[in-house]
Backbone as a chain_set.jsonl record, in Angstrom:
{"seq": "MTGFRPVDGRSIIEVSAVAVTPSGGGGHVREACSWRINPRCPLNPIAIGVHGVRAEDLTDCPDFADVAADILAFIGHDPLVFHGASGDVALLNQELAVAGLPPLSNPVICTETLARRRWPGERSRLPLVAERLGCAVWTRHKRRRRQDGGVTITGDYPHKSRADAEMTADIWLALGAVGG", "coords": {"N": [[0.829, -1.182, 0.0], [0.266, 2.343, -0.387], [0.306, 3.782, 1.915], [-0.766, 3.908, 5.383], [-3.272, 4.443, 6.528], [-6.69, 4.33, 5.644], [-8.139, 6.698, 5.372], [-6.25, 8.513, 4.653], [-6.018, 8.365, 1.98], [-4.78, 6.06, 0.975], [-3.512, 3.708, -1.376], [-3.514, 0.721, -3.362], [-0.528, -0.969, -4.155], [0.358, -3.412, -4.844], [-1.062, -6.581, -5.479], [-1.467, -9.78, -4.282], [-2.248, -13.186, -4.623], [-3.01, -16.448, -3.494], [-3.893, -19.588, -4.504], [-5.434, -22.261, -2.954], [-5.682, -25.743, -2.735], [-7.86, -27.901, -1.227], [-7.144, -30.911, 0.57], [-7.688, -33.877, 2.101], [-6.881, -33.575, 5.493], [-5.621, -31.194, 5.203], [-4.011, -29.392, 2.786], [-2.78, -27.97, -0.296], [-0.74, -25.516, -1.928], [-1.887, -24.387, -4.943], [-1.61, -22.48, -6.98], [-0.102, -19.276, -7.527], [-0.353, -15.763, -7.82], [0.688, -12.445, -8.698], [0.198, -8.94, -8.894], [1.572, -5.955, -9.8], [0.926, -2.523, -9.229], [0.372, 0.748, -10.41], [-0.174, 3.365, -8.366], [-0.719, 6.001, -8.896], [-0.367, 8.076, -7.131], [1.397, 9.704, -4.398], [3.828, 7.805, -2.517], [3.974, 6.875, 0.865], [6.769, 7.646, 2.828], [7.371, 6.009, 5.038], [5.951, 3.692, 4.485], [7.349, 2.889, 2.21], [9.74, 2.212, 3.438], [8.913, -0.079, 4.745], [8.002, -1.963, 2.759], [9.774, -1.622, 0.668], [9.264, -0.858, -1.93], [9.512, 1.531, -4.401], [8.365, 4.656, -5.872], [9.382, 4.898, -8.481], [9.629, 2.233, -9.147], [7.146, 1.532, -9.906], [6.344, 2.911, -12.087], [5.929, 1.956, -14.785], [3.86, 0.224, -14.398], [0.477, -1.097, -14.554], [-2.705, 0.622, -13.994], [-4.963, 0.0, -11.23], [-7.558, -0.523, -12.198], [-7.002, -1.599, -14.685], [-6.093, -4.168, -14.179], [-7.975, -5.316, -12.604], [-10.02, -7.081, -13.565], [-8.517, -9.39, -14.107], [-7.622, -10.042, -11.538], [-10.072, -10.499, -10.222], [-10.98, -12.666, -11.755], [-9.077, -14.591, -11.062], [-9.57, -15.0, -8.298], [-12.226, -15.696, -8.306], [-15.221, -17.092, -7.042], [-14.393, -18.103, -4.723], [-13.769, -18.617, -1.177], [-12.123, -15.978, 0.555], [-9.078, -15.582, 2.17], [-7.474, -13.75, 4.567], [-4.898, -12.14, 6.484], [-5.662, -10.052, 8.83], [-8.093, -9.123, 7.758], [-10.17, -7.122, 7.539], [-9.116, -4.526, 6.89], [-7.753, -5.04, 4.457], [-9.808, -6.01, 2.78], [-11.499, -3.789, 2.779], [-9.862, -1.923, 1.473], [-9.458, -3.164, -1.038], [-12.139, -3.181, -1.917], [-12.544, -0.433, -2.057], [-10.809, 0.243, -4.183], [-11.999, -1.282, -6.199], [-14.461, 0.047, -6.417], [-13.614, 2.579, -7.352], [-12.789, 1.733, -9.828], [-15.188, 1.279, -10.968], [-16.508, -1.075, -10.394], [-18.407, -3.696, -8.718], [-18.419, -4.362, -5.119], [-16.456, -6.902, -3.427], [-17.947, -10.084, -3.023], [-17.362, -12.454, -1.967], [-17.08, -15.04, 0.547], [-15.324, -14.168, 3.532], [-12.455, -14.822, 5.435], [-10.513, -14.463, 8.339], [-7.282, -14.981, 9.276], [-5.908, -13.813, 11.324], [-7.878, -13.242, 13.229], [-8.649, -15.882, 13.769], [-6.261, -16.799, 14.909], [-6.135, -15.191, 17.21], [-8.292, -16.196, 18.619], [-7.423, -18.781, 19.047], [-5.048, -18.436, 20.505], [-5.508, -16.687, 22.961], [-4.729, -13.447, 24.165], [-2.137, -13.478, 23.223], [0.306, -12.039, 20.978], [-0.566, -11.321, 17.595], [0.593, -10.873, 15.114], [1.413, -11.443, 11.688], [4.002, -12.828, 11.027], [4.621, -13.822, 13.582], [2.499, -15.552, 14.192], [2.873, -17.387, 12.135], [5.396, -18.455, 12.862], [4.677, -19.608, 15.329], [3.1, -21.679, 14.462], [4.89, -23.221, 13.113], [5.39, -22.593, 10.484], [6.972, -21.368, 7.472], [8.674, -18.251, 7.654], [8.386, -15.368, 5.935], [8.376, -12.613, 5.922], [9.4, -10.004, 8.067], [9.334, -7.367, 10.178], [9.828, -4.333, 12.048], [8.357, -1.41, 13.337], [9.674, 1.463, 14.679], [9.262, 4.198, 16.761], [10.96, 7.21, 16.637], [12.746, 9.625, 18.678], [12.623, 12.102, 17.448], [10.176, 12.078, 16.297], [9.941, 10.761, 13.895], [9.909, 7.612, 12.104], [11.546, 4.504, 12.279], [12.269, 1.738, 10.315], [12.953, -1.59, 10.852], [14.192, -4.859, 10.221], [14.286, -8.393, 9.364], [13.407, -9.387, 6.932], [11.883, -8.002, 3.999], [8.581, -6.573, 3.846], [6.489, -8.014, 1.897], [3.913, -8.352, -0.547], [3.387, -10.834, -1.894], [4.817, -12.648, -0.295], [3.439, -12.322, 2.118], [0.918, -13.306, 1.348], [1.565, -15.978, 0.82], [2.471, -16.808, 3.344], [0.092, -16.465, 4.782], [-1.536, -18.379, 3.512], [-0.119, -20.705, 4.266], [-0.489, -20.566, 7.066], [-3.268, -20.771, 7.192], [-3.591, -23.389, 6.191], [-2.105, -24.785, 8.141], [-3.638, -24.326, 10.387], [-5.589, -26.061, 9.908], [-7.867, -25.362, 8.642], [-8.768, -25.861, 6.112], [-10.142, -28.238, 5.715], [-10.885, -31.415, 4.162]], "CA": [[0.0, 0.0, 0.0], [1.003, 3.605, -0.409], [0.336, 4.324, 3.269], [-1.282, 3.037, 6.441], [-4.632, 4.768, 6.936], [-7.553, 4.508, 4.478], [-8.568, 8.094, 5.256], [-5.149, 9.285, 4.073], [-5.99, 8.121, 0.553], [-3.84, 5.008, 0.585], [-3.881, 2.929, -2.55], [-2.828, -0.551, -3.517], [0.6, -1.0, -5.087], [0.549, -4.797, -5.26], [-2.041, -7.565, -5.027], [-0.998, -11.158, -4.45], [-3.24, -14.181, -4.233], [-2.544, -17.825, -3.517], [-5.006, -20.534, -4.576], [-5.152, -23.45, -2.157], [-6.545, -26.881, -3.014], [-8.012, -28.746, -0.045], [-6.956, -32.354, 0.415], [-7.641, -34.532, 3.398], [-6.926, -32.671, 6.626], [-4.825, -29.995, 4.939], [-4.136, -28.932, 1.411], [-1.524, -27.508, -0.869], [-0.836, -24.329, -2.767], [-2.074, -24.772, -6.338], [-1.147, -21.435, -7.885], [0.049, -17.959, -6.907], [-0.235, -14.668, -8.78], [0.896, -11.099, -8.155], [0.03, -7.835, -9.819], [2.09, -4.655, -9.358], [-0.033, -1.505, -9.65], [0.77, 2.147, -10.273], [-1.27, 3.993, -7.622], [-0.916, 7.376, -9.382], [-0.328, 8.998, -5.992], [2.669, 9.546, -3.681], [3.993, 6.738, -1.537], [4.408, 7.305, 2.184], [8.147, 7.182, 3.052], [7.405, 4.912, 6.01], [5.511, 2.499, 3.755], [8.484, 2.483, 1.369], [10.671, 1.546, 4.335], [8.378, -1.391, 5.108], [7.945, -2.907, 1.646], [10.904, -1.417, -0.23], [8.832, -0.502, -3.283], [9.588, 2.977, -4.615], [7.506, 5.157, -6.95], [9.983, 4.578, -9.785], [9.419, 0.813, -9.418], [5.762, 1.359, -10.331], [6.082, 3.812, -13.214], [5.423, 1.251, -15.961], [2.822, -0.726, -13.994], [-0.881, -0.669, -14.902], [-3.619, 1.072, -12.949], [-5.758, -1.094, -10.657], [-8.677, -0.813, -13.102], [-6.508, -2.392, -15.805], [-5.839, -5.549, -13.76], [-9.07, -5.75, -11.73], [-10.688, -8.26, -14.127], [-7.63, -10.54, -13.909], [-7.654, -10.367, -10.107], [-11.384, -11.088, -9.93], [-11.036, -13.982, -12.398], [-8.238, -15.507, -10.286], [-10.19, -15.351, -7.011], [-13.539, -16.287, -8.556], [-16.183, -16.995, -5.933], [-13.806, -18.838, -3.601], [-13.562, -17.851, 0.056], [-10.876, -15.211, 0.606], [-8.448, -15.669, 3.486], [-6.523, -12.66, 4.788], [-4.44, -11.919, 7.854], [-6.051, -8.655, 8.97], [-9.016, -9.062, 6.626], [-11.038, -5.943, 7.393], [-8.422, -3.458, 6.185], [-7.464, -5.452, 3.085], [-11.061, -6.065, 2.03], [-11.952, -2.404, 2.599], [-9.027, -1.288, 0.455], [-9.806, -3.769, -2.326], [-13.453, -2.674, -2.314], [-12.347, 0.97, -2.432], [-10.229, 0.251, -5.518], [-13.019, -1.785, -7.125], [-15.435, 1.133, -6.615], [-12.98, 3.566, -8.226], [-12.75, 1.122, -11.156], [-16.563, 1.12, -11.429], [-16.897, -2.473, -10.208], [-19.058, -3.956, -7.434], [-17.526, -4.87, -4.068], [-16.298, -8.348, -3.286], [-19.063, -10.757, -2.344], [-16.837, -13.738, -1.501], [-16.922, -15.199, 1.991], [-14.011, -13.696, 3.971], [-11.958, -15.436, 6.665], [-9.337, -13.751, 8.831], [-6.413, -15.838, 10.081], [-5.546, -13.084, 12.546], [-8.972, -13.496, 14.164], [-8.535, -17.289, 14.178], [-5.108, -16.903, 15.81], [-6.497, -14.578, 18.503], [-9.173, -17.144, 19.312], [-6.631, -19.96, 19.431], [-4.067, -18.025, 21.509], [-5.958, -15.416, 23.553], [-3.73, -12.67, 24.885], [-0.851, -13.51, 22.526], [0.408, -11.17, 19.81], [-1.077, -12.065, 16.446], [1.182, -10.424, 13.848], [1.56, -12.532, 10.718], [5.18, -13.698, 11.207], [4.572, -14.486, 14.889], [1.574, -16.676, 14.069], [3.547, -18.375, 11.281], [6.397, -19.137, 13.695], [3.981, -20.402, 16.332], [2.567, -22.869, 13.799], [5.972, -23.924, 12.434], [5.384, -22.238, 9.054], [8.073, -20.51, 7.026], [8.466, -16.823, 7.868], [8.927, -14.686, 4.765], [8.503, -11.184, 6.193], [9.506, -9.658, 9.48], [9.82, -5.999, 10.332], [9.33, -3.6, 13.214], [8.361, 0.047, 13.256], [10.073, 2.076, 15.957], [9.111, 5.649, 16.783], [12.168, 7.896, 17.093], [12.51, 10.801, 19.514], [12.306, 13.255, 16.609], [8.842, 11.891, 15.758], [10.0, 9.91, 12.718], [9.795, 6.175, 12.315], [12.593, 3.686, 11.694], [11.833, 0.375, 10.011], [14.028, -2.576, 10.916], [13.664, -6.208, 10.057], [15.075, -9.402, 8.688], [12.89, -9.589, 5.587], [10.935, -6.955, 3.634], [7.158, -6.873, 3.923], [6.07, -8.133, 0.509], [2.565, -8.855, -0.753], [3.409, -12.258, -2.237], [5.257, -13.384, 0.896], [2.327, -12.304, 3.073], [-0.117, -14.212, 0.852], [2.034, -17.346, 1.002], [2.443, -17.103, 4.782], [-1.309, -16.595, 5.182], [-1.973, -19.692, 3.037], [0.508, -21.699, 5.15], [-1.171, -20.48, 8.353], [-4.602, -21.324, 6.963], [-3.452, -24.837, 6.099], [-1.634, -25.299, 9.441], [-4.754, -24.275, 11.334], [-6.526, -27.138, 9.56], [-9.119, -24.736, 8.251], [-9.152, -26.261, 4.764], [-10.434, -29.667, 5.784], [-11.401, -31.941, 2.904]], "C": [[0.875, 1.247, 0.0], [1.155, 4.188, 0.984], [-0.347, 3.372, 4.233], [-2.727, 3.281, 6.827], [-5.507, 4.988, 5.701], [-7.966, 5.965, 4.289], [-7.486, 8.978, 4.659], [-5.016, 9.034, 2.571], [-5.008, 7.043, 0.134], [-4.395, 4.233, -0.599], [-3.041, 1.665, -2.602], [-1.675, -0.397, -4.504], [0.896, -2.424, -5.557], [-0.562, -5.653, -4.675], [-1.433, -8.933, -5.295], [-2.078, -12.091, -3.934], [-2.643, -15.568, -4.405], [-3.776, -18.723, -3.523], [-4.59, -21.811, -3.857], [-6.168, -24.529, -2.52], [-6.641, -27.727, -1.756], [-7.738, -30.215, -0.381], [-6.814, -32.963, 1.795], [-7.779, -33.527, 4.52], [-6.144, -31.399, 6.404], [-5.06, -29.502, 3.531], [-2.776, -28.535, 0.888], [-1.783, -26.285, -1.74], [-0.86, -24.782, -4.221], [-1.45, -23.768, -7.292], [-1.025, -20.138, -7.096], [0.233, -16.928, -8.015], [-0.01, -13.357, -8.036], [0.737, -10.087, -9.273], [0.591, -6.571, -9.174], [1.211, -3.575, -9.98], [0.548, -0.114, -9.44], [-0.378, 2.883, -9.585], [-1.592, 5.412, -8.079], [-1.069, 8.366, -8.235], [0.989, 8.769, -5.251], [2.657, 8.359, -2.725], [4.515, 7.333, -0.239], [5.832, 6.772, 2.416], [8.254, 6.029, 4.052], [6.977, 3.613, 5.334], [6.631, 1.981, 2.855], [9.513, 1.734, 2.214], [10.221, 0.149, 4.718], [8.473, -2.364, 3.939], [9.052, -2.722, 0.609], [10.543, -1.058, -1.658], [8.81, 1.02, -3.393], [8.713, 3.376, -5.796], [8.067, 4.79, -8.319], [9.848, 3.102, -10.148], [8.042, 0.557, -10.03], [5.398, 2.151, -11.578], [5.439, 3.113, -14.403], [4.325, 0.232, -15.641], [1.437, -0.188, -14.36], [-1.628, -0.091, -13.706], [-4.384, -0.138, -12.421], [-6.878, -1.499, -11.618], [-8.251, -1.707, -14.261], [-6.25, -3.859, -15.454], [-6.972, -6.121, -12.914], [-9.748, -7.012, -12.264], [-9.834, -9.515, -13.947], [-7.646, -11.0, -12.452], [-8.964, -11.073, -9.766], [-11.535, -12.468, -10.563], [-10.232, -15.006, -11.595], [-8.944, -15.942, -9.01], [-11.566, -15.966, -7.191], [-14.492, -16.038, -7.403], [-15.676, -17.725, -4.695], [-13.775, -17.976, -2.35], [-12.194, -17.166, 0.008], [-10.349, -15.244, 2.03], [-7.375, -14.6, 3.561], [-6.025, -12.734, 6.223], [-4.629, -10.424, 8.101], [-7.051, -8.305, 7.876], [-9.729, -7.729, 6.467], [-10.37, -4.82, 6.606], [-8.159, -3.795, 4.732], [-8.725, -5.476, 2.231], [-11.583, -4.658, 1.772], [-11.163, -1.714, 1.49], [-9.302, -1.867, -0.937], [-11.154, -3.244, -2.82], [-13.394, -1.206, -2.715], [-11.806, 1.052, -3.858], [-11.222, -0.266, -6.563], [-14.057, -0.705, -7.427], [-14.881, 2.197, -7.549], [-12.943, 3.048, -9.67], [-14.157, 0.896, -11.729], [-17.085, -0.3, -11.311], [-17.558, -2.669, -8.851], [-18.066, -4.476, -6.398], [-17.458, -6.394, -4.081], [-17.512, -8.93, -2.565], [-18.637, -12.131, -1.819], [-16.929, -13.819, 0.019], [-15.491, -14.804, 2.375], [-13.675, -14.321, 5.322], [-10.678, -14.714, 7.048], [-8.502, -14.669, 9.726], [-5.945, -15.138, 11.35], [-6.612, -13.301, 13.621], [-8.912, -14.929, 14.671], [-7.388, -17.48, 15.168], [-5.429, -16.317, 17.178], [-7.419, -15.485, 19.308], [-8.378, -18.341, 19.839], [-5.647, -19.636, 20.549], [-4.479, -16.688, 22.118], [-4.833, -14.735, 24.332], [-2.353, -12.653, 24.234], [-0.87, -12.533, 21.354], [0.06, -11.984, 18.559], [-0.56, -11.543, 15.103], [1.502, -11.635, 12.98], [2.805, -13.397, 10.95], [5.184, -14.43, 12.551], [3.652, -15.697, 14.851], [2.208, -17.776, 13.217], [4.581, -19.16, 12.09], [5.744, -20.079, 14.69], [3.471, -21.718, 15.74], [3.632, -23.678, 13.06], [6.012, -23.682, 10.933], [6.616, -21.397, 8.734], [7.698, -19.041, 7.246], [9.172, -16.085, 6.741], [9.076, -13.193, 4.967], [8.601, -10.972, 7.694], [10.078, -8.247, 9.549], [9.201, -5.381, 11.578], [9.391, -2.118, 12.909], [8.722, 0.574, 14.633], [9.977, 3.586, 15.829], [10.376, 6.256, 17.363], [11.784, 9.102, 17.937], [12.14, 12.024, 18.689], [10.932, 13.133, 15.957], [8.801, 11.023, 14.518], [9.881, 8.449, 13.097], [10.948, 5.483, 11.604], [12.04, 2.288, 11.492], [13.058, -0.529, 10.075], [13.413, -3.948, 10.67], [14.593, -7.097, 9.279], [14.683, -9.535, 7.215], [11.941, -8.442, 5.248], [9.501, -7.475, 3.666], [6.612, -6.867, 2.5], [4.707, -8.81, 0.41], [2.548, -10.364, -0.997], [3.819, -13.103, -1.032], [4.144, -13.44, 1.938], [1.227, -13.275, 2.645], [0.291, -15.668, 1.067], [2.045, -17.735, 2.476], [1.011, -17.304, 5.265], [-1.861, -17.943, 4.732], [-1.399, -20.799, 3.927], [-0.175, -21.738, 6.515], [-2.551, -21.126, 8.251], [-4.563, -22.855, 6.925], [-3.033, -25.44, 7.441], [-2.735, -25.285, 10.494], [-5.78, -25.357, 11.028], [-7.843, -26.624, 9.057], [-9.6, -25.152, 6.871], [-9.433, -27.758, 4.754], [-11.12, -30.169, 4.531], [-12.669, -32.692, 3.032]], "O": [[2.058, 1.204, 0.34], [2.045, 5.007, 1.215], [-0.495, 2.183, 3.949], [-3.357, 2.397, 7.408], [-5.129, 5.742, 4.804], [-8.126, 6.417, 3.155], [-7.777, 10.084, 4.204], [-4.028, 9.437, 1.956], [-4.455, 7.11, -0.964], [-5.608, 4.13, -0.782], [-1.994, 1.565, -1.963], [-1.824, 0.225, -5.556], [1.6, -2.622, -6.547], [-0.956, -5.476, -3.522], [-0.947, -9.208, -6.392], [-2.736, -11.81, -2.933], [-1.878, -15.826, -5.334], [-4.617, -18.62, -2.63], [-3.525, -22.368, -4.122], [-7.367, -24.261, -2.601], [-5.627, -28.221, -1.262], [-8.061, -30.69, -1.47], [-5.92, -32.599, 2.559], [-8.697, -32.707, 4.506], [-6.011, -30.593, 7.324], [-6.194, -29.226, 3.14], [-1.754, -28.737, 1.543], [-2.894, -26.06, -2.219], [0.046, -25.482, -4.674], [-0.837, -24.146, -8.29], [-1.745, -19.922, -6.122], [0.893, -17.19, -9.02], [-0.456, -13.181, -6.902], [1.089, -10.335, -10.426], [0.127, -6.164, -8.109], [0.798, -3.699, -11.132], [1.149, 0.162, -8.402], [-1.454, 3.011, -10.168], [-2.621, 5.969, -7.696], [-1.793, 9.356, -8.34], [1.634, 7.741, -5.456], [1.614, 7.968, -2.201], [5.396, 8.193, -0.249], [6.081, 5.582, 2.223], [9.13, 5.173, 3.924], [7.564, 2.559, 5.576], [6.837, 0.772, 2.75], [10.09, 0.743, 1.766], [11.051, -0.719, 4.986], [8.973, -3.477, 4.104], [9.243, -3.589, -0.244], [11.423, -0.963, -2.513], [8.178, 1.706, -2.59], [8.359, 2.537, -6.624], [7.315, 4.414, -9.218], [9.941, 2.745, -11.323], [7.799, -0.505, -10.603], [4.271, 2.069, -12.066], [4.484, 3.639, -14.975], [3.911, -0.532, -16.513], [1.243, 1.023, -14.463], [-1.235, -0.29, -12.556], [-4.447, -1.176, -13.08], [-7.117, -2.688, -11.825], [-9.056, -2.49, -14.767], [-6.196, -4.704, -16.347], [-6.932, -7.295, -12.546], [-10.027, -7.926, -11.489], [-10.366, -10.589, -13.665], [-7.679, -12.198, -12.169], [-8.967, -12.113, -9.106], [-12.154, -13.352, -9.97], [-10.65, -16.156, -11.46], [-8.926, -17.124, -8.668], [-12.032, -16.691, -6.312], [-14.567, -14.936, -6.859], [-16.422, -17.942, -3.74], [-13.758, -16.748, -2.44], [-11.23, -17.721, -0.519], [-11.081, -14.969, 2.981], [-6.476, -14.548, 2.722], [-6.676, -13.335, 7.078], [-3.832, -9.615, 7.626], [-6.882, -7.319, 7.158], [-9.877, -7.252, 5.342], [-11.004, -4.221, 5.737], [-8.319, -2.942, 3.858], [-8.715, -5.016, 1.09], [-12.056, -4.361, 0.675], [-11.736, -1.002, 0.665], [-9.37, -1.118, -1.911], [-11.301, -2.903, -3.994], [-14.117, -0.78, -3.616], [-12.296, 1.849, -4.657], [-11.279, 0.251, -7.679], [-14.484, -0.561, -8.573], [-15.588, 2.671, -8.438], [-13.051, 3.826, -10.617], [-14.302, 0.385, -12.839], [-17.997, -0.693, -12.039], [-17.305, -1.898, -7.925], [-16.998, -4.973, -6.753], [-18.3, -7.069, -4.672], [-18.032, -8.338, -1.62], [-19.458, -12.88, -1.289], [-16.866, -12.798, 0.704], [-14.552, -15.075, 1.626], [-14.503, -14.346, 6.232], [-9.856, -14.391, 6.19], [-8.95, -15.084, 10.795], [-5.621, -15.794, 12.34], [-6.285, -13.518, 14.788], [-9.1, -15.175, 15.862], [-7.515, -18.222, 16.141], [-5.039, -16.883, 18.2], [-7.334, -15.535, 20.535], [-8.634, -18.841, 20.934], [-5.429, -20.456, 21.441], [-3.866, -15.662, 21.824], [-4.086, -15.384, 25.064], [-1.486, -11.887, 24.653], [-1.929, -12.234, 20.803], [0.354, -13.177, 18.478], [-1.2, -11.747, 14.071], [1.821, -12.712, 13.484], [2.668, -14.615, 11.061], [5.7, -15.544, 12.643], [3.976, -16.746, 15.407], [2.092, -18.958, 13.539], [4.633, -20.387, 12.012], [6.196, -21.209, 14.877], [3.417, -22.739, 16.425], [3.322, -24.701, 12.45], [6.597, -24.47, 10.19], [7.22, -20.795, 9.621], [6.55, -18.646, 7.047], [10.392, -16.16, 6.602], [9.841, -12.557, 4.242], [7.965, -11.673, 8.482], [11.165, -7.976, 9.041], [8.185, -5.853, 12.088], [10.345, -1.63, 12.303], [8.133, 0.169, 15.636], [10.536, 4.181, 14.908], [10.818, 5.872, 18.445], [10.637, 9.547, 17.913], [11.418, 12.896, 19.172], [10.553, 13.984, 15.153], [7.722, 10.584, 14.118], [9.765, 8.103, 14.272], [11.289, 5.826, 10.472], [11.416, 1.722, 12.39], [14.072, -0.264, 9.43], [12.22, -4.146, 10.899], [15.541, -6.649, 8.634], [15.536, -9.768, 6.359], [11.25, -7.95, 6.14], [9.257, -8.673, 3.529], [6.306, -5.803, 1.963], [4.39, -9.718, 1.178], [1.774, -11.086, -0.368], [3.23, -14.155, -0.78], [3.927, -14.475, 2.568], [0.666, -13.985, 3.479], [-0.534, -16.497, 1.451], [1.674, -18.855, 2.827], [0.741, -18.203, 6.061], [-2.583, -18.592, 5.489], [-2.116, -21.727, 4.3], [-0.414, -22.815, 7.061], [-2.949, -21.918, 9.106], [-5.39, -23.526, 7.543], [-3.545, -26.487, 7.836], [-2.76, -26.132, 11.387], [-6.727, -25.555, 11.789], [-8.835, -27.353, 9.04], [-10.726, -24.831, 6.491], [-8.986, -28.462, 3.849], [-11.864, -29.422, 3.896], [-13.199, -33.183, 2.035]]}, "num_chains": 1, "name": "protein.A"}
């Protein structure tokens, strides 16, 4: 995303989706796709520090409206699983509205909510839940507020859309939520 708050006009810069095929008590990843998007607005410097994507990286990318049909075709009518679903769904629906398309009508499941139910009182950030379940951790970062009011981003791995989608799929499968 270009920023952190929907009211600040944040826009999507990348959409990643992972299709999971249920099998038995688990499942496997069938296919993954990513779309880079030119938001046609400034990127928040803190967001750049989190995901490492700069405005010049998006110059030749299409607008959301140009890839919306491909995204919708990929997800079809399948349930959508997000870690922190409410914000992601709201942002996708905002972009769909700007593109003149109806909002998502798919069932939505939030692995963050499932993790909070499973481990009440524990932190539920995506990489922490992945570690707790023995899944691969693809992104890890921390925001630290400096004395001058700025923010420093530190971490082992950049916060990438595709990595988050793959971790969320792994979490979903590890939670046994895709029973066959």
